[in-house]
NUMAR-955273 format. One record per residue (C-alpha): residue in three letters; chain; y negated, z, x negated. Coordinates in nm, 3 decimals. Layout:
N
keke:ala | koldren:A | v:Y | w:Z | u:X
...
END
This chain:
345
keke:met | koldren:A | v:-2.407 | w:-0.003 | u:0.924
keke:thr | koldren:A | v:-2.174 | w:-0.271 | u:1.058
keke:lys | koldren:A | v:-1.804 | w:-0.343 | u:0.970
keke:gly | koldren:A | v:-1.763 | w:-0.673 | u:0.819
keke:lys | koldren:A | v:-1.527 | w:-0.932 | u:0.926
keke:ser | koldren:A | v:-1.185 | w:-0.956 | u:0.743
keke:ala | koldren:A | v:-1.167 | w:-1.290 | u:0.520
keke:ala | koldren:A | v:-0.822 | w:-1.341 | u:0.667
keke:asn | koldren:A | v:-0.946 | w:-1.336 | u:0.970
keke:ser | koldren:A | v:-1.314 | w:-1.536 | u:0.946
keke:gly | koldren:A | v:-1.466 | w:-1.607 | u:0.594
keke:val | koldren:A | v:-1.197 | w:-1.872 | u:0.438
keke:ala | koldren:A | v:-1.083 | w:-2.152 | u:0.617
keke:thr | koldren:A | v:-0.731 | w:-2.100 | u:0.727
keke:glu | koldren:A | v:-0.607 | w:-2.436 | u:0.612
keke:arg | koldren:A | v:-0.628 | w:-2.344 | u:0.258
keke:leu | koldren:A | v:-0.416 | w:-2.016 | u:0.287
keke:leu | koldren:A | v:-0.142 | w:-2.182 | u:0.093
keke:gly | koldren:A | v:0.130 | w:-2.011 | u:-0.015
keke:lys | koldren:A | v:0.265 | w:-1.609 | u:0.085
keke:gly | koldren:A | v:0.115 | w:-1.275 | u:0.033
keke:leu | koldren:A | v:0.343 | w:-0.971 | u:-0.058
keke:asp | koldren:A | v:0.204 | w:-0.590 | u:-0.075
keke:val | koldren:A | v:0.456 | w:-0.414 | u:-0.289
keke:gly | koldren:A | v:0.388 | w:-0.070 | u:-0.181
keke:thr | koldren:A | v:0.564 | w:0.253 | u:-0.269
keke:ala | koldren:A | v:0.570 | w:0.349 | u:0.126
keke:asn | koldren:A | v:0.590 | w:-0.008 | u:0.309
keke:leu | koldren:A | v:0.638 | w:-0.355 | u:0.189
keke:val | koldren:A | v:0.454 | w:-0.597 | u:0.372
keke:ala | koldren:A | v:0.444 | w:-1.001 | u:0.368
keke:ala | koldren:A | v:0.176 | w:-1.238 | u:0.508
keke:thr | koldren:A | v:0.235 | w:-1.591 | u:0.576
keke:gln | koldren:A | v:0.055 | w:-1.864 | u:0.714
keke:asn | koldren:A | v:0.139 | w:-2.042 | u:1.033
keke:pro | koldren:A | v:0.131 | w:-2.440 | u:1.097
keke:asp | koldren:A | v:-0.182 | w:-2.343 | u:1.348
keke:gly | koldren:A | v:-0.358 | w:-2.190 | u:1.062
keke:ser | koldren:A | v:-0.276 | w:-1.805 | u:1.221
keke:ile | koldren:A | v:-0.144 | w:-1.535 | u:0.999
keke:thr | koldren:A | v:0.184 | w:-1.367 | u:1.048
keke:val | koldren:A | v:0.263 | w:-1.033 | u:0.904
keke:lys | koldren:A | v:0.580 | w:-0.863 | u:0.857
keke:leu | koldren:A | v:0.622 | w:-0.490 | u:0.753
keke:glu | koldren:A | v:0.909 | w:-0.287 | u:0.634
keke:arg | koldren:A | v:0.941 | w:0.076 | u:0.519
keke:asn | koldren:A | v:1.066 | w:0.072 | u:0.146
keke:ala | koldren:A | v:1.325 | w:0.287 | u:0.161
keke:phe | koldren:A | v:1.701 | w:0.308 | u:0.198
keke:leu | koldren:A | v:1.989 | w:0.561 | u:0.318
keke:asp | koldren:A | v:2.353 | w:0.521 | u:0.158
keke:val | koldren:A | v:2.621 | w:0.658 | u:0.400
keke:lys | koldren:A | v:3.003 | w:0.698 | u:0.383
keke:gly | koldren:A | v:3.174 | w:0.389 | u:0.428
keke:asp | koldren:A | v:3.457 | w:0.513 | u:0.659
keke:val | koldren:A | v:3.561 | w:0.366 | u:1.001
keke:tyr | koldren:A | v:3.356 | w:0.673 | u:1.169
keke:ser | koldren:A | v:3.052 | w:0.618 | u:1.000
keke:lys | koldren:A | v:3.064 | w:0.210 | u:1.081
keke:ala | koldren:A | v:3.137 | w:0.304 | u:1.450
keke:met | koldren:A | v:2.829 | w:0.567 | u:1.456
keke:leu | koldren:A | v:2.604 | w:0.288 | u:1.324
keke:thr | koldren:A | v:2.725 | w:0.027 | u:1.527
keke:lys | koldren:A | v:2.699 | w:0.261 | u:1.853
keke:leu | koldren:A | v:2.308 | w:0.334 | u:1.743
keke:lys | koldren:A | v:2.239 | w:-0.037 | u:1.681
keke:val | koldren:A | v:2.158 | w:0.042 | u:1.323
keke:pro | koldren:A | v:2.158 | w:-0.218 | u:1.119
keke:tyr | koldren:A | v:2.320 | w:-0.180 | u:0.761
keke:val | koldren:A | v:2.486 | w:-0.375 | u:0.467
keke:met | koldren:A | v:2.801 | w:-0.328 | u:0.242
keke:arg | koldren:A | v:2.744 | w:-0.227 | u:-0.109
keke:gly | koldren:A | v:3.090 | w:-0.088 | u:-0.246
keke:glu | koldren:A | v:3.237 | w:0.171 | u:-0.063
keke:ser | koldren:A | v:2.900 | w:0.268 | u:0.092
keke:leu | koldren:A | v:2.721 | w:0.166 | u:0.393
keke:ile | koldren:A | v:2.327 | w:0.105 | u:0.326
keke:val | koldren:A | v:2.072 | w:0.100 | u:0.584
keke:leu | koldren:A | v:1.701 | w:-0.002 | u:0.495
keke:gly | koldren:A | v:1.368 | w:0.044 | u:0.592
keke:glu | koldren:A | v:1.253 | w:0.219 | u:0.900
keke:ala | koldren:A | v:1.600 | w:0.259 | u:1.029
keke:ser | koldren:A | v:1.714 | w:0.453 | u:0.719
keke:phe | koldren:A | v:1.391 | w:0.691 | u:0.771
keke:glu | koldren:A | v:1.500 | w:0.747 | u:1.116
keke:leu | koldren:A | v:1.848 | w:0.827 | u:1.046
keke:ala | koldren:A | v:1.738 | w:1.074 | u:0.782
keke:asn | koldren:A | v:1.529 | w:1.261 | u:1.008
keke:val | koldren:A | v:1.798 | w:1.274 | u:1.248
keke:phe | koldren:A | v:2.075 | w:1.391 | u:1.028
keke:gly | koldren:A | v:1.826 | w:1.588 | u:0.800
keke:arg | koldren:A | v:1.862 | w:1.396 | u:0.487
keke:glu | koldren:A | v:1.594 | w:1.249 | u:0.249
keke:thr | koldren:A | v:1.577 | w:0.876 | u:0.216
keke:arg | koldren:A | v:1.623 | w:0.703 | u:-0.124
keke:arg | koldren:A | v:1.286 | w:0.546 | u:-0.267
keke:pro | koldren:A | v:1.305 | w:0.213 | u:-0.452
keke:met | koldren:A | v:0.933 | w:0.322 | u:-0.584
keke:lys | koldren:A | v:0.788 | w:0.618 | u:-0.687
keke:asp | koldren:A | v:0.437 | w:0.671 | u:-0.777
keke:gly | koldren:A | v:0.336 | w:0.315 | u:-0.717
keke:leu | koldren:A | v:0.635 | w:0.182 | u:-0.960
keke:ile | koldren:A | v:0.989 | w:0.064 | u:-0.946
keke:ala | koldren:A | v:1.208 | w:0.374 | u:-0.972
keke:pro | koldren:A | v:1.352 | w:0.330 | u:-1.324
keke:ser | koldren:A | v:1.610 | w:0.592 | u:-1.297
keke:asp | koldren:A | v:1.799 | w:0.463 | u:-0.954
keke:ala | koldren:A | v:2.027 | w:0.165 | u:-1.050
keke:asp | koldren:A | v:2.024 | w:0.069 | u:-0.713
keke:ala | koldren:A | v:1.629 | w:0.050 | u:-0.663
keke:leu | koldren:A | v:1.609 | w:-0.314 | u:-0.744
keke:pro | koldren:A | v:1.887 | w:-0.474 | u:-0.557
keke:met | koldren:A | v:1.767 | w:-0.255 | u:-0.230
keke:ile | koldren:A | v:1.409 | w:-0.396 | u:-0.267
keke:arg | koldren:A | v:1.543 | w:-0.719 | u:-0.295
keke:leu | koldren:A | v:1.698 | w:-0.693 | u:0.000
keke:ile | koldren:A | v:1.440 | w:-0.600 | u:0.207
keke:ile | koldren:A | v:1.164 | w:-0.863 | u:0.032
keke:asp | koldren:A | v:1.428 | w:-1.118 | u:0.100
keke:gln | koldren:A | v:1.388 | w:-1.016 | u:0.493
keke:leu | koldren:A | v:1.052 | w:-1.054 | u:0.470
keke:leu | koldren:A | v:0.963 | w:-1.341 | u:0.293
keke:gly | koldren:A | v:1.235 | w:-1.563 | u:0.348
keke:ala | koldren:A | v:1.293 | w:-1.895 | u:0.157
keke:pro | koldren:A | v:0.983 | w:-2.080 | u:0.035
keke:ser | koldren:A | v:0.867 | w:-2.363 | u:0.242
keke:gln | koldren:A | v:0.926 | w:-2.560 | u:-0.080
keke:his | koldren:A | v:1.049 | w:-2.466 | u:-0.417
keke:gly | koldren:A | v:0.767 | w:-2.330 | u:-0.617
keke:glu | koldren:A | v:0.561 | w:-2.208 | u:-0.347
keke:asn | koldren:A | v:0.314 | w:-1.984 | u:-0.453
keke:cys | koldren:A | v:0.368 | w:-1.587 | u:-0.373
keke:tyr | koldren:A | v:0.067 | w:-1.359 | u:-0.468
keke:phe | koldren:A | v:0.200 | w:-1.018 | u:-0.473
keke:ser | koldren:A | v:-0.004 | w:-0.680 | u:-0.556
keke:val | koldren:A | v:0.031 | w:-0.453 | u:-0.868
keke:pro | koldren:A | v:-0.113 | w:-0.137 | u:-0.913
keke:ala | koldren:A | v:-0.393 | w:-0.087 | u:-1.183
keke:pro | koldren:A | v:-0.341 | w:0.148 | u:-1.473
keke:ser | koldren:A | v:-0.368 | w:0.502 | u:-1.400
keke:ile | koldren:A | v:-0.629 | w:0.748 | u:-1.533
keke:asp | koldren:A | v:-0.440 | w:1.055 | u:-1.466
keke:lys | koldren:A | v:-0.073 | w:0.955 | u:-1.571
keke:asp | koldren:A | v:0.098 | w:0.711 | u:-1.821
keke:asn | koldren:A | v:0.269 | w:0.397 | u:-1.615
keke:asn | koldren:A | v:0.410 | w:0.072 | u:-1.727
keke:ile | koldren:A | v:0.265 | w:-0.186 | u:-1.531
keke:ile | koldren:A | v:0.376 | w:-0.461 | u:-1.737
keke:tyr | koldren:A | v:0.746 | w:-0.367 | u:-1.705
keke:his | koldren:A | v:0.711 | w:-0.328 | u:-1.322
keke:gln | koldren:A | v:0.497 | w:-0.636 | u:-1.286
keke:gly | koldren:A | v:0.779 | w:-0.843 | u:-1.491
keke:leu | koldren:A | v:1.046 | w:-0.733 | u:-1.276
keke:phe | koldren:A | v:0.876 | w:-0.843 | u:-0.957
keke:glu | koldren:A | v:0.771 | w:-1.180 | u:-1.123
keke:gly | koldren:A | v:1.149 | w:-1.234 | u:-1.206
keke:met | koldren:A | v:1.278 | w:-1.138 | u:-0.876
keke:leu | koldren:A | v:1.033 | w:-1.369 | u:-0.694
keke:arg | koldren:A | v:1.070 | w:-1.687 | u:-0.930
keke:ser | koldren:A | v:1.459 | w:-1.674 | u:-0.859
keke:met | koldren:A | v:1.387 | w:-1.660 | u:-0.490
keke:gly | koldren:A | v:1.230 | w:-1.995 | u:-0.559
keke:tyr | koldren:A | v:0.855 | w:-1.862 | u:-0.580
keke:thr | koldren:A | v:0.584 | w:-1.918 | u:-0.836
keke:ala | koldren:A | v:0.492 | w:-1.556 | u:-0.852
keke:arg | koldren:A | v:0.114 | w:-1.442 | u:-0.920
keke:ala | koldren:A | v:0.008 | w:-1.092 | u:-0.939
keke:ile | koldren:A | v:-0.295 | w:-0.948 | u:-0.827
keke:asn | koldren:A | v:-0.450 | w:-0.598 | u:-0.832
keke:glu | koldren:A | v:-0.408 | w:-0.389 | u:-0.517
keke:gly | koldren:A | v:-0.763 | w:-0.288 | u:-0.495
keke:his | koldren:A | v:-0.868 | w:-0.624 | u:-0.566
keke:ala | koldren:A | v:-0.663 | w:-0.765 | u:-0.271
keke:val | koldren:A | v:-0.841 | w:-0.488 | u:-0.061
keke:val | koldren:A | v:-1.159 | w:-0.665 | u:-0.145
keke:phe | koldren:A | v:-1.056 | w:-1.043 | u:-0.054
keke:ser | koldren:A | v:-0.943 | w:-0.899 | u:0.261
keke:glu | koldren:A | v:-1.213 | w:-0.709 | u:0.403
keke:leu | koldren:A | v:-1.517 | w:-0.786 | u:0.202
keke:ala | koldren:A | v:-1.583 | w:-1.192 | u:0.261
keke:glu | koldren:A | v:-1.905 | w:-1.103 | u:0.423
keke:ser | koldren:A | v:-2.028 | w:-0.916 | u:0.136
keke:asp | koldren:A | v:-1.950 | w:-1.208 | u:-0.112
keke:phe | koldren:A | v:-1.654 | w:-0.982 | u:-0.235
keke:ser | koldren:A | v:-1.873 | w:-0.741 | u:-0.389
keke:gly | koldren:A | v:-1.795 | w:-0.377 | u:-0.332
keke:ile | koldren:A | v:-1.533 | w:-0.121 | u:-0.407
keke:gly | koldren:A | v:-1.174 | w:-0.163 | u:-0.244
keke:ile | koldren:A | v:-0.978 | w:0.139 | u:-0.208
keke:ser | koldren:A | v:-0.597 | w:0.101 | u:-0.123
keke:phe | koldren:A | v:-0.472 | w:0.490 | u:-0.034
keke:gly | koldren:A | v:-0.090 | w:0.383 | u:-0.060
keke:gly | koldren:A | v:0.210 | w:0.605 | u:-0.084
keke:gly | koldren:A | v:0.272 | w:0.655 | u:-0.437
keke:met | koldren:A | v:-0.099 | w:0.612 | u:-0.567
keke:ala | koldren:A | v:-0.472 | w:0.533 | u:-0.484
keke:asn | koldren:A | v:-0.598 | w:0.205 | u:-0.618
keke:ile | koldren:A | v:-0.958 | w:0.138 | u:-0.647
keke:cys | koldren:A | v:-1.111 | w:-0.177 | u:-0.769
keke:val | koldren:A | v:-1.494 | w:-0.235 | u:-0.835
keke:cys | koldren:A | v:-1.559 | w:-0.601 | u:-0.768
keke:tyr | koldren:A | v:-1.867 | w:-0.834 | u:-0.804
keke:lys | koldren:A | v:-1.861 | w:-1.160 | u:-0.666
keke:thr | koldren:A | v:-1.472 | w:-1.205 | u:-0.654
keke:ile | koldren:A | v:-1.473 | w:-1.062 | u:-1.039
keke:pro | koldren:A | v:-1.318 | w:-0.706 | u:-1.076
keke:ala | koldren:A | v:-1.580 | w:-0.528 | u:-1.297
keke:leu | koldren:A | v:-1.372 | w:-0.197 | u:-1.290
keke:ser | koldren:A | v:-0.980 | w:-0.126 | u:-1.173
keke:phe | koldren:A | v:-0.803 | w:0.180 | u:-1.203
keke:ser | koldren:A | v:-0.554 | w:0.401 | u:-1.023
keke:ile | koldren:A | v:-0.493 | w:0.761 | u:-0.965
keke:ser | koldren:A | v:-0.130 | w:0.910 | u:-0.903
keke:arg | koldren:A | v:-0.199 | w:1.073 | u:-0.593
keke:gly | koldren:A | v:-0.146 | w:0.915 | u:-0.231
keke:gly | koldren:A | v:0.064 | w:0.991 | u:0.082
keke:asp | koldren:A | v:0.393 | w:1.108 | u:-0.109
keke:trp | koldren:A | v:0.172 | w:1.339 | u:-0.305
keke:ile | koldren:A | v:0.049 | w:1.473 | u:0.036
keke:asp | koldren:A | v:0.423 | w:1.494 | u:0.165
keke:arg | koldren:A | v:0.553 | w:1.673 | u:-0.139
keke:asn | koldren:A | v:0.299 | w:1.928 | u:-0.129
keke:val | koldren:A | v:0.334 | w:2.003 | u:0.234
keke:ser | koldren:A | v:0.704 | w:2.015 | u:0.199
keke:asp | koldren:A | v:0.640 | w:2.299 | u:-0.080
keke:thr | koldren:A | v:0.409 | w:2.477 | u:0.095
keke:leu | koldren:A | v:0.588 | w:2.488 | u:0.452
keke:gly | koldren:A | v:0.954 | w:2.488 | u:0.284
keke:ile | koldren:A | v:1.046 | w:2.189 | u:0.522
keke:pro | koldren:A | v:1.215 | w:1.865 | u:0.407
keke:arg | koldren:A | v:0.986 | w:1.582 | u:0.268
keke:ser | koldren:A | v:1.127 | w:1.368 | u:0.554
keke:arg | koldren:A | v:0.985 | w:1.617 | u:0.778
keke:ala | koldren:A | v:0.624 | w:1.627 | u:0.633
keke:thr | koldren:A | v:0.609 | w:1.286 | u:0.614
keke:his | koldren:A | v:0.693 | w:1.269 | u:1.021
keke:leu | koldren:A | v:0.448 | w:1.530 | u:1.073
keke:lys | koldren:A | v:0.188 | w:1.338 | u:0.909
keke:glu | koldren:A | v:0.271 | w:1.001 | u:1.075
keke:arg | koldren:A | v:0.295 | w:1.128 | u:1.391
keke:gly | koldren:A | v:-0.073 | w:1.159 | u:1.402
keke:val | koldren:A | v:-0.329 | w:1.437 | u:1.275
keke:asp | koldren:A | v:-0.697 | w:1.471 | u:1.275
keke:ile | koldren:A | v:-0.780 | w:1.593 | u:0.988
keke:ala | koldren:A | v:-1.141 | w:1.659 | u:1.090
keke:asn | koldren:A | v:-0.987 | w:1.906 | u:1.351
keke:pro | koldren:A | v:-0.641 | w:2.037 | u:1.284
keke:gln | koldren:A | v:-0.425 | w:2.227 | u:1.515
keke:gly | koldren:A | v:-0.190 | w:2.491 | u:1.413
keke:arg | koldren:A | v:-0.043 | w:2.548 | u:1.036
keke:glu | koldren:A | v:0.139 | w:2.261 | u:0.973
keke:glu | koldren:A | v:-0.168 | w:2.022 | u:1.044
keke:glu | koldren:A | v:-0.387 | w:2.265 | u:0.837
keke:ala | koldren:A | v:-0.143 | w:2.247 | u:0.542
keke:ile | koldren:A | v:-0.145 | w:1.843 | u:0.589
keke:thr | koldren:A | v:-0.538 | w:1.839 | u:0.641
keke:ile | koldren:A | v:-0.612 | w:2.064 | u:0.323
keke:phe | koldren:A | v:-0.398 | w:1.822 | u:0.121
keke:tyr | koldren:A | v:-0.569 | w:1.524 | u:0.258
keke:arg | koldren:A | v:-0.933 | w:1.651 | u:0.168
keke:asn | koldren:A | v:-0.801 | w:1.727 | u:-0.182
keke:leu | koldren:A | v:-0.709 | w:1.375 | u:-0.235
keke:ile | koldren:A | v:-1.000 | w:1.225 | u:-0.081
keke:gln | koldren:A | v:-1.221 | w:1.461 | u:-0.321
keke:tyr | koldren:A | v:-1.028 | w:1.367 | u:-0.644
keke:val | koldren:A | v:-1.051 | w:0.996 | u:-0.567
keke:leu | koldren:A | v:-1.430 | w:1.031 | u:-0.502
keke:met | koldren:A | v:-1.473 | w:1.240 | u:-0.829
keke:asn | koldren:A | v:-1.288 | w:0.996 | u:-1.050
keke:ile | koldren:A | v:-1.496 | w:0.725 | u:-0.903
keke:lys | koldren:A | v:-1.811 | w:0.877 | u:-0.940
keke:asn | koldren:A | v:-1.689 | w:0.953 | u:-1.313
keke:arg | koldren:A | v:-1.628 | w:0.621 | u:-1.381
keke:phe | koldren:A | v:-1.967 | w:0.507 | u:-1.270
keke:glu | koldren:A | v:-2.131 | w:0.740 | u:-1.487
keke:thr | koldren:A | v:-1.941 | w:0.719 | u:-1.782
keke:thr | koldren:A | v:-1.819 | w:0.326 | u:-1.816
keke:ala | koldren:A | v:-2.016 | w:0.075 | u:-2.007
keke:asn | koldren:A | v:-2.095 | w:-0.284 | u:-1.854
keke:met | koldren:A | v:-2.092 | w:-0.152 | u:-1.490
keke:pro | koldren:A | v:-2.206 | w:-0.441 | u:-1.274
keke:gln | koldren:A | v:-2.571 | w:-0.377 | u:-1.163
keke:phe | koldren:A | v:-2.557 | w:-0.395 | u:-0.790
keke:his | koldren:A | v:-2.888 | w:-0.513 | u:-0.631
keke:ala | koldren:A | v:-2.827 | w:-0.386 | u:-0.323
keke:ala | koldren:A | v:-2.612 | w:-0.090 | u:-0.146
keke:val | koldren:A | v:-2.250 | w:-0.104 | u:-0.204
keke:pro | koldren:A | v:-1.994 | w:-0.114 | u:0.104
keke:ile | koldren:A | v:-1.686 | w:0.082 | u:0.046
keke:val | koldren:A | v:-1.343 | w:-0.019 | u:0.237
keke:cys | koldren:A | v:-1.057 | w:0.212 | u:0.302
keke:ser | koldren:A | v:-0.704 | w:0.056 | u:0.345
keke:gly | koldren:A | v:-0.334 | w:0.173 | u:0.334
keke:gly | koldren:A | v:-0.129 | w:0.368 | u:0.561
keke:thr | koldren:A | v:-0.262 | w:0.734 | u:0.406
keke:ala | koldren:A | v:-0.634 | w:0.628 | u:0.529
keke:met | koldren:A | v:-0.473 | w:0.594 | u:0.902
keke:ala | koldren:A | v:-0.532 | w:0.948 | u:0.958
keke:lys | koldren:A | v:-0.742 | w:1.034 | u:1.266
keke:asn | koldren:A | v:-1.112 | w:1.068 | u:1.137
keke:phe | koldren:A | v:-0.998 | w:0.962 | u:0.752
keke:ile | koldren:A | v:-1.332 | w:0.773 | u:0.699
keke:lys | koldren:A | v:-1.537 | w:1.086 | u:0.891
keke:val | koldren:A | v:-1.399 | w:1.313 | u:0.612
keke:phe | koldren:A | v:-1.434 | w:1.077 | u:0.338
keke:gln | koldren:A | v:-1.792 | w:0.998 | u:0.413
keke:asp | koldren:A | v:-1.854 | w:1.367 | u:0.446
keke:glu | koldren:A | v:-1.690 | w:1.423 | u:0.093
keke:cys | koldren:A | v:-1.886 | w:1.116 | u:-0.034
keke:thr | koldren:A | v:-2.202 | w:1.278 | u:0.084
keke:arg | koldren:A | v:-2.118 | w:1.613 | u:-0.064
keke:ile | koldren:A | v:-2.041 | w:1.499 | u:-0.445
keke:lys | koldren:A | v:-2.365 | w:1.263 | u:-0.453
keke:met | koldren:A | v:-2.226 | w:0.914 | u:-0.565
keke:pro | koldren:A | v:-2.456 | w:0.760 | u:-0.830
keke:ile | koldren:A | v:-2.483 | w:0.432 | u:-0.649
keke:pro | koldren:A | v:-2.617 | w:0.391 | u:-0.307
keke:ile | koldren:A | v:-2.364 | w:0.325 | u:-0.054
keke:glu | koldren:A | v:-2.401 | w:0.065 | u:0.234
keke:ser | koldren:A | v:-2.121 | w:0.139 | u:0.441
keke:ile | koldren:A | v:-1.767 | w:0.320 | u:0.413
keke:thr | koldren:A | v:-1.533 | w:0.157 | u:0.677
keke:leu | koldren:A | v:-1.160 | w:0.129 | u:0.733
keke:ala | koldren:A | v:-0.983 | w:-0.222 | u:0.707
keke:thr | koldren:A | v:-0.926 | w:-0.407 | u:1.004
keke:glu | koldren:A | v:-0.580 | w:-0.363 | u:0.951
keke:pro | koldren:A | v:-0.528 | w:-0.081 | u:0.715
keke:leu | koldren:A | v:-0.140 | w:-0.147 | u:0.661
keke:asn | koldren:A | v:-0.162 | w:-0.551 | u:0.640
keke:ser | koldren:A | v:-0.514 | w:-0.554 | u:0.416
keke:val | koldren:A | v:-0.346 | w:-0.586 | u:0.088
keke:ala | koldren:A | v:-0.084 | w:-0.862 | u:0.170
keke:lys | koldren:A | v:-0.341 | w:-1.042 | u:0.337
keke:gly | koldren:A | v:-0.593 | w:-1.013 | u:0.038
keke:cys | koldren:A | v:-0.311 | w:-1.166 | u:-0.140
keke:leu | koldren:A | v:-0.303 | w:-1.490 | u:0.078
keke:val | koldren:A | v:-0.682 | w:-1.486 | u:0.035
keke:ala | koldren:A | v:-0.657 | w:-1.495 | u:-0.321
keke:ala | koldren:A | v:-0.418 | w:-1.764 | u:-0.316
keke:ala | koldren:A | v:-0.693 | w:-1.979 | u:-0.129
keke:leu | koldren:A | v:-0.974 | w:-1.896 | u:-0.351
keke:gly | koldren:A | v:-0.736 | w:-1.974 | u:-0.651
keke:asp | koldren:A | v:-0.769 | w:-1.639 | u:-0.795
keke:gly | koldren:A | v:-0.443 | w:-1.500 | u:-0.965
keke:ala | koldren:A | v:-0.428 | w:-1.223 | u:-1.164
END
């Protein structure tokens, strides 16, 4: 079983990669842009912000620490990765523009803050009306979520920036990015911060797309509650590197327990959908599965995924289970490939 090349790096002629790709993730925002030489530039920023009192002392502190900020009313707003680092230093929680894969409806600052971050990542269109394909989650099978409202907000935002906005399912984008050598047939899974998105695809056509309301934030929340630590601390522990096949100590054991539960939950739902959904495609060969997203970057994630997949006995033959070439960038690059293939929604 070998790992296929990324379509963004091999299967599609780079001169056809027109427009830009944007992964609108709960934990991270990622933009992919084609360069004149055909290469691809990817920019990533944490999807978070922290408000600080706008007094002279705070301004001096942020300036001394070389922390970039913007003024909003009487507050100083620290955006992206800098906000996460500052929150850890002072034992605070960052504010998140998105929750469970969707824009946070109860936070009036959510949309303006995410707009500032996206402005920094995408920049202005090369010409008015340039295509920007952006990721949206699939409808969730275990939680009510208003995908229409979320999609409409970002379509409006990107239009106001001068782009022609086109939405694509997050799991579908993973297939475009990673499964070119399989004729874009297989299962793409994006393990994000707010949810996991799954797409079963046959020759570029999505046969089944759904999401579940568990992801990296779900792990952080449960580890935080179990260990009695701030959620930002739980996130830091997870992201510093944990071998989920061989955890060391109480903290890593807690992270591993919830990681395994997340993987089991995703696989059981994929199995159930294959067994109960009508008109599923009849694959003539074993099916590749590719995992992407920041949550899939834990050490030995694929090993644990393979072990659990064997244990639950999937109803279809599996050719391979691999990690995306660049797990954090896969969705954004898939959006760019979708633009090249002319596949919009």
